[in-house]
C-alpha positions as CSV (number, residue, x, y, z in Angstrom):
1,M,107.9,18.9,-80.4
2,A,107.6,22.6,-79.6
3,T,106.5,25.0,-82.4
4,F,107.6,28.6,-81.9
5,R,106.1,31.3,-84.1
6,H,107.0,35.0,-84.2
7,A,104.0,37.3,-84.4
8,A,105.2,38.5,-87.8
9,E,105.0,34.9,-89.1
10,A,101.3,34.5,-88.2
11,V,99.2,33.2,-91.1
12,P,96.5,35.7,-92.2
13,Y,93.1,34.2,-93.0
14,E,89.5,35.3,-93.8
15,A,87.1,34.2,-91.1
16,P,83.6,33.5,-92.2
17,H,80.9,36.1,-91.4
18,H,83.5,38.7,-90.3
19,F,83.8,42.2,-91.6
20,G,86.3,44.9,-90.8
21,V,88.4,42.2,-89.0
22,S,92.0,41.2,-89.6
23,S,92.8,37.7,-88.3
24,R,96.1,35.9,-88.0
25,R,96.5,32.3,-87.0
26,M,99.4,31.7,-84.5
27,Q,99.1,27.9,-84.0
28,G,97.0,25.1,-85.4
29,L,95.6,24.3,-88.8
30,E,98.0,25.7,-91.5
31,A,100.1,27.5,-88.9
32,S,101.5,24.5,-87.0
33,D,101.0,20.8,-86.4
34,T,98.6,21.4,-83.5
35,D,95.4,19.6,-84.3
36,A,93.3,19.6,-81.1
37,Y,92.7,23.4,-81.3
38,W,93.9,26.5,-83.0
39,V,94.9,30.0,-81.7
40,A,94.5,33.3,-83.5
41,V,94.7,37.0,-82.9
42,S,92.0,39.2,-84.4
43,D,91.9,43.0,-84.8
44,Y,88.4,44.5,-85.1
45,E,88.4,48.0,-86.7
46,P,85.8,50.5,-85.4
47,G,82.5,49.3,-86.9
48,G,83.9,45.8,-87.6
49,G,82.4,42.6,-86.3
50,V,80.8,39.3,-86.9
51,H,77.3,38.8,-88.3
52,E,75.2,36.4,-86.2
53,S,76.5,32.9,-86.9
54,P,77.3,29.7,-85.0
55,A,80.6,29.3,-83.2
56,R,82.8,26.9,-85.3
57,G,83.8,24.9,-82.3
58,E,84.3,25.3,-78.6
59,T,85.6,28.8,-78.5
60,T,87.2,31.2,-76.0
61,Y,87.8,34.9,-76.6
62,V,90.3,36.9,-74.5
63,G,90.3,40.6,-74.7
64,L,93.7,42.1,-75.4
65,A,92.9,45.7,-76.2
66,G,89.8,47.9,-76.8
67,T,86.2,46.8,-76.2
68,L,83.9,44.5,-78.2
69,T,80.2,43.9,-77.7
70,V,79.4,40.1,-78.0
71,R,75.8,39.1,-78.2
72,V,75.0,35.5,-77.3
73,D,71.4,34.3,-77.0
74,G,70.0,37.8,-76.6
75,T,72.5,38.7,-73.8
76,E,75.2,41.4,-74.5
77,H,78.6,41.0,-73.0
78,R,81.2,43.8,-73.1
79,L,84.6,42.2,-73.6
80,T,87.5,44.4,-72.5
81,T,91.2,43.9,-71.8
82,G,91.7,40.8,-69.7
83,D,88.1,39.6,-69.9
84,S,87.2,36.2,-71.4
85,L,84.1,34.6,-73.0
86,H,83.5,30.9,-73.6
87,L,81.1,29.7,-76.4
88,V,79.8,26.2,-76.9
89,A,80.2,24.8,-80.4
90,G,77.3,26.0,-82.5
91,E,76.2,28.7,-80.1
92,L,74.9,31.7,-82.0
93,R,76.9,34.9,-81.4
94,S,77.5,38.3,-83.0
95,V,80.3,40.7,-82.4
96,V,80.7,44.4,-83.0
97,N,83.4,47.0,-82.2
98,D,81.2,50.0,-81.5
99,G,84.1,52.0,-80.0
100,P,86.5,54.5,-81.6
101,D,89.6,52.3,-81.3
102,T,90.7,49.0,-82.8
103,A,89.9,46.1,-80.5
104,R,92.2,43.0,-80.3
105,I,91.3,39.5,-79.0
106,L,93.0,36.2,-78.7
107,V,90.8,33.4,-80.1
108,V,91.2,29.7,-79.1
109,I,89.0,27.2,-81.0
110,A,88.7,23.5,-80.5
111,P,87.0,22.2,-83.7
112,A,83.7,20.4,-83.2
């Protein structure tokens, strides 16, 4: 059965190791009956980010606005609007918004 969710109905949550980030779950976990993956939108305020920590599952980030620097295994990636980045479950990454504007990403995670 299809599950429709208005953006205003997204479920806020605190993501581990994040700071200066507002995250809202759109589908999966407590937001819907989807159990194979979950989808969220995260807003990173200037200076906000994620301390180095393992990806919670197979993860894809898609840039929606602004720019984020994502460091994976010593390599920096600049995630901008329309860009995507895939992480393997457990892969160490850190994220920072070092720009002047809020950055927004779509996050899709398939739990390990």
